[in-house]
Z-matrix of the N, CA and C atoms (Angstrom, degrees):
N
C 1 1.446
C 2 1.528 1 111.86
N 3 1.321 2 116.37 1 20.90
C 4 1.465 3 119.41 2 -179.92
C 5 1.523 4 112.00 3 -58.79
N 6 1.302 5 116.26 4 -43.61
C 7 1.471 6 119.76 5 -178.05
C 8 1.516 7 110.17 6 -63.03
N 9 1.331 8 116.86 7 -46.63
C 10 1.458 9 120.94 8 -178.78
C 11 1.530 10 111.48 9 -64.01
N 12 1.334 11 116.27 10 -41.68
C 13 1.457 12 120.22 11 179.64
C 14 1.524 13 111.13 12 -63.53
N 15 1.326 14 116.67 13 -43.59
C 16 1.463 15 120.73 14 178.23
C 17 1.517 16 111.64 15 -63.62
N 18 1.329 17 116.38 16 -42.84
C 19 1.459 18 120.13 17 179.22
C 20 1.522 19 110.84 18 -63.02
N 21 1.323 20 116.70 19 -41.17
C 22 1.462 21 120.27 20 178.86
C 23 1.521 22 111.27 21 -63.08
N 24 1.316 23 116.76 22 -50.65
C 25 1.466 24 120.82 23 -178.27
C 26 1.525 25 110.40 24 -62.72
N 27 1.310 26 117.50 25 -45.21
C 28 1.467 27 120.07 26 178.96
C 29 1.525 28 111.28 27 -63.81
N 30 1.319 29 117.39 28 -40.44
C 31 1.461 30 120.93 29 179.00
C 32 1.513 31 112.54 30 -64.81
N 33 1.326 32 116.40 31 -42.37
C 34 1.471 33 120.20 32 178.36
C 35 1.520 34 109.67 33 -64.45
N 36 1.324 35 117.28 34 -43.88
C 37 1.467 36 120.34 35 -179.84
C 38 1.527 37 110.97 36 -62.94
N 39 1.316 38 117.34 37 -43.14
C 40 1.469 39 120.21 38 178.23
C 41 1.523 40 110.94 39 -62.25
N 42 1.323 41 117.21 40 -40.12
C 43 1.460 42 120.50 41 177.97
C 44 1.533 43 110.23 42 -63.03
N 45 1.332 44 116.28 43 -45.83
C 46 1.471 45 119.65 44 -179.51
C 47 1.527 46 110.57 45 -60.85
N 48 1.321 47 117.16 46 -43.83
C 49 1.462 48 119.79 47 178.62
C 50 1.527 49 111.51 48 -64.47
N 51 1.332 50 117.46 49 -37.26
C 52 1.465 51 119.66 50 179.19
C 53 1.524 52 111.24 51 -65.10
N 54 1.322 53 116.74 52 -33.45
C 55 1.463 54 120.47 53 178.08
C 56 1.525 55 111.12 54 -67.52
N 57 1.321 56 115.99 55 -31.93
C 58 1.463 57 120.28 56 177.50
C 59 1.520 58 110.00 57 -75.01
N 60 1.325 59 116.57 58 -42.96
C 61 1.463 60 120.67 59 -177.04
C 62 1.516 61 111.35 60 -61.77
N 63 1.336 62 117.26 61 -43.31
C 64 1.468 63 118.30 62 -179.32
C 65 1.522 64 112.68 63 -88.50
N 66 1.324 65 117.21 64 -1.60
C 67 1.458 66 121.27 65 174.70
C 68 1.515 67 115.44 66 82.67
N 69 1.326 68 117.79 67 -6.52
C 70 1.468 69 120.67 68 -176.53
C 71 1.521 70 111.95 69 -64.64
N 72 1.307 71 117.06 70 -33.97
C 73 1.454 72 120.13 71 -176.37
C 74 1.511 73 114.75 72 -86.64
N 75 1.310 74 117.91 73 -1.62
C 76 1.461 75 120.76 74 -175.67
C 77 1.521 76 114.36 75 -100.90
N 78 1.290 77 118.07 76 -16.45
C 79 1.455 78 121.53 77 -169.84
C 80 1.526 79 114.01 78 -59.48
N 81 1.318 80 118.26 79 -31.84
C 82 1.457 81 120.59 80 -177.92
C 83 1.529 82 112.72 81 -85.10
N 84 1.329 83 117.46 82 -3.96
C 85 1.463 84 121.45 83 -178.08
C 86 1.522 85 111.01 84 -88.41
N 87 1.327 86 116.23 85 153.62
C 88 1.470 87 118.96 86 173.64
C 89 1.533 88 110.40 87 -60.23
N 90 1.309 89 116.26 88 150.58
C 91 1.464 90 121.17 89 -176.31
C 92 1.523 91 111.41 90 -58.02
N 93 1.322 92 118.08 91 -41.36
C 94 1.467 93 120.03 92 -179.19
C 95 1.525 94 110.95 93 -60.56
N 96 1.350 95 116.93 94 -35.42
C 97 1.451 96 119.84 95 179.77
C 98 1.522 97 110.89 96 -75.89
N 99 1.314 98 117.69 97 -36.92
C 100 1.458 99 121.23 98 174.07
C 101 1.525 100 109.76 99 -58.25
N 102 1.326 101 116.08 100 -43.44
C 103 1.464 102 120.69 101 179.66
C 104 1.528 103 111.52 102 -65.01
N 105 1.334 104 116.77 103 -41.25
C 106 1.460 105 120.96 104 178.94
C 107 1.527 106 110.43 105 -61.02
N 108 1.323 107 116.61 106 -47.24
C 109 1.459 108 120.79 107 -179.77
C 110 1.518 109 110.32 108 -63.32
N 111 1.330 110 116.81 109 -42.07
C 112 1.465 111 120.63 110 179.47
C 113 1.529 112 111.00 111 -64.38
N 114 1.340 113 116.94 112 -37.07
C 115 1.460 114 121.00 113 -177.00
C 116 1.530 115 113.33 114 -77.00
N 117 1.324 116 117.08 115 -44.03
C 118 1.462 117 119.47 116 -171.79
C 119 1.519 118 113.79 117 -112.73
N 120 1.311 119 118.82 118 -13.81
C 121 1.462 120 122.08 119 -179.65
C 122 1.512 121 112.38 120 99.95
N 123 1.314 122 114.24 121 158.61
C 124 1.458 123 121.21 122 -177.28
C 125 1.518 124 112.19 123 -62.49
N 126 1.329 125 117.48 124 -42.56
C 127 1.460 126 119.78 125 -177.03
C 128 1.524 127 112.16 126 -63.10
N 129 1.316 128 117.47 127 -40.00
C 130 1.470 129 120.24 128 178.91
C 131 1.523 130 110.51 129 -69.59
N 132 1.335 131 117.24 130 -40.98
C 133 1.467 132 120.49 131 177.99
C 134 1.528 133 110.55 132 -60.82
N 135 1.327 134 116.95 133 -37.97
C 136 1.463 135 119.79 134 178.43
C 137 1.525 136 111.58 135 -74.53
N 138 1.324 137 118.01 136 -30.72
C 139 1.468 138 120.17 137 172.95
C 140 1.526 139 110.23 138 -62.04
N 141 1.316 140 116.70 139 -41.70
C 142 1.471 141 121.47 140 177.37
C 143 1.527 142 109.77 141 -64.12
N 144 1.327 143 116.10 142 -42.10
C 145 1.462 144 120.76 143 177.59
C 146 1.522 145 110.59 144 -59.68
N 147 1.315 146 116.99 145 -41.39
C 148 1.466 147 120.98 146 176.34
C 149 1.529 148 110.20 147 -59.23
N 150 1.327 149 116.66 148 -47.40
C 151 1.465 150 119.81 149 179.64
C 152 1.526 151 111.30 150 -58.71
N 153 1.331 152 117.04 151 -37.77
C 154 1.474 153 121.23 152 -179.19
C 155 1.521 154 112.93 153 -73.02
N 156 1.331 155 117.43 154 -30.53
C 157 1.467 156 120.23 155 -171.20
C 158 1.524 157 115.10 156 -107.38
N 159 1.317 158 118.98 157 -10.15
C 160 1.470 159 120.62 158 -171.86
C 161 1.528 160 112.95 159 -60.68
N 162 1.315 161 118.33 160 -31.37
C 163 1.465 162 120.25 161 -179.83
C 164 1.525 163 112.48 162 -74.56
N 165 1.325 164 116.99 163 -10.52
C 166 1.460 165 121.55 164 -178.90
C 167 1.525 166 112.18 165 -108.97
N 168 1.325 167 116.46 166 7.21
C 169 1.466 168 122.24 167 -178.01
C 170 1.520 169 108.45 168 -117.73
N 171 1.323 170 115.49 169 130.10
C 172 1.458 171 119.82 170 -179.77
C 173 1.521 172 112.13 171 -60.86
N 174 1.327 173 115.82 172 141.19
C 175 1.468 174 120.60 173 179.28
C 176 1.527 175 112.17 174 -57.24
N 177 1.329 176 116.61 175 -30.24
C 178 1.460 177 119.92 176 -177.86
C 179 1.535 178 111.65 177 -61.45
N 180 1.330 179 117.07 178 -29.07
C 181 1.462 180 120.52 179 177.64
C 182 1.530 181 109.42 180 -63.91
N 183 1.323 182 116.37 181 -48.69
C 184 1.460 183 120.66 182 -179.04
C 185 1.529 184 111.84 183 -70.36
N 186 1.329 185 116.54 184 -32.53
C 187 1.462 186 119.41 185 176.16
C 188 1.530 187 111.05 186 -65.06
N 189 1.333 188 116.14 187 -40.15
C 190 1.463 189 119.73 188 178.18
C 191 1.529 190 110.71 189 -65.80
N 192 1.328 191 116.41 190 -42.95
C 193 1.469 192 119.51 191 177.31
C 194 1.521 193 111.14 192 -63.16
N 195 1.339 194 116.92 193 -39.03
C 196 1.459 195 120.50 194 179.24
C 197 1.525 196 110.57 195 -64.26
N 198 1.336 197 116.81 196 -38.76
C 199 1.457 198 120.67 197 177.07
C 200 1.520 199 111.75 198 -63.10
N 201 1.325 200 116.57 199 -43.11
C 202 1.465 201 120.62 200 177.34
C 203 1.522 202 110.31 201 -64.40
N 204 1.331 203 116.14 202 -42.65
C 205 1.466 204 120.35 203 179.47
C 206 1.527 205 110.71 204 -62.46
N 207 1.322 206 116.55 205 -45.58
C 208 1.468 207 120.27 206 179.95
C 209 1.523 208 111.37 207 -65.16
N 210 1.318 209 116.51 208 -47.40
C 211 1.454 210 120.97 209 -176.72
C 212 1.521 211 113.37 210 -67.93
N 213 1.334 212 116.24 211 -31.65
C 214 1.455 213 119.91 212 -177.45
C 215 1.505 214 114.24 213 -102.90
N 216 1.345 215 116.17 214 3.32
C 217 1.465 216 120.85 215 -176.85
C 218 1.532 217 110.36 216 53.90
N 219 1.338 218 114.45 217 48.73
C 220 1.461 219 123.31 218 -177.95
C 221 1.521 220 107.81 219 -110.17
N 222 1.310 221 116.48 220 148.28
C 223 1.456 222 121.05 221 174.97
C 224 1.527 223 109.60 222 -64.26
N 225 1.335 224 116.37 223 118.83
C 226 1.465 225 120.13 224 177.99
C 227 1.518 226 110.60 225 -59.76
N 228 1.325 227 116.69 226 -42.86
C 229 1.463 228 120.35 227 -177.34
C 230 1.521 229 111.16 228 -62.68
N 231 1.316 230 117.22 229 -42.43
C 232 1.466 231 120.30 230 178.66
C 233 1.527 232 110.50 231 -64.00
N 234 1.321 233 116.41 232 -43.73
C 235 1.458 234 121.40 233 178.52
C 236 1.528 235 110.69 234 -62.38
N 237 1.317 236 116.51 235 -44.81
C 238 1.468 237 121.57 236 178.30
C 239 1.521 238 110.95 237 -61.69
N 240 1.323 239 117.00 238 -43.08
C 241 1.458 240 120.24 239 -178.64
C 242 1.525 241 111.94 240 -66.90
N 243 1.329 242 117.08 241 -36.48
C 244 1.466 243 119.43 242 175.22
C 245 1.529 244 109.05 243 -62.17
N 246 1.308 245 116.23 244 -42.60
C 247 1.465 246 120.78 245 178.47
C 248 1.537 247 111.04 246 -60.41
N 249 1.306 248 116.86 247 -34.69
C 250 1.467 249 121.30 248 -174.96
C 251 1.518 250 114.39 249 -83.14
N 252 1.324 251 119.25 250 -7.59
C 253 1.460 252 120.73 251 -173.86
C 254 1.530 253 111.35 252 -56.11
N 255 1.306 254 117.98 253 -36.14
C 256 1.470 255 121.00 254 179.14
C 257 1.513 256 112.91 255 -66.40
N 258 1.315 257 117.52 256 -21.58
C 259 1.467 258 120.66 257 179.53
C 260 1.517 259 112.75 258 -74.30
N 261 1.336 260 117.40 259 -14.62
C 262 1.458 261 120.28 260 179.65
C 263 1.527 262 112.08 261 -78.26
N 264 1.318 263 117.16 262 -22.52
C 265 1.463 264 119.31 263 -175.15
C 266 1.496 265 112.66 264 -88.53
């Protein structure tokens, strides 16, 4: 299911980026976070979110994502960032 997994992850990421580009996905966020995303991009904002939250997330979560990334030849960072999107709200 490598192809399907890659298509799903890529499709979700493209959708998330499209929500940022047209501004629809930013309205519920604090202004400072909207500005951060606009300035540095969604991927960098989610990297920062990872840095802020990693000490509060069980290692097993990241191990499971790493297994999916390895098995499906998926970008771990992209998969992790999709997982973190809910942490922005």
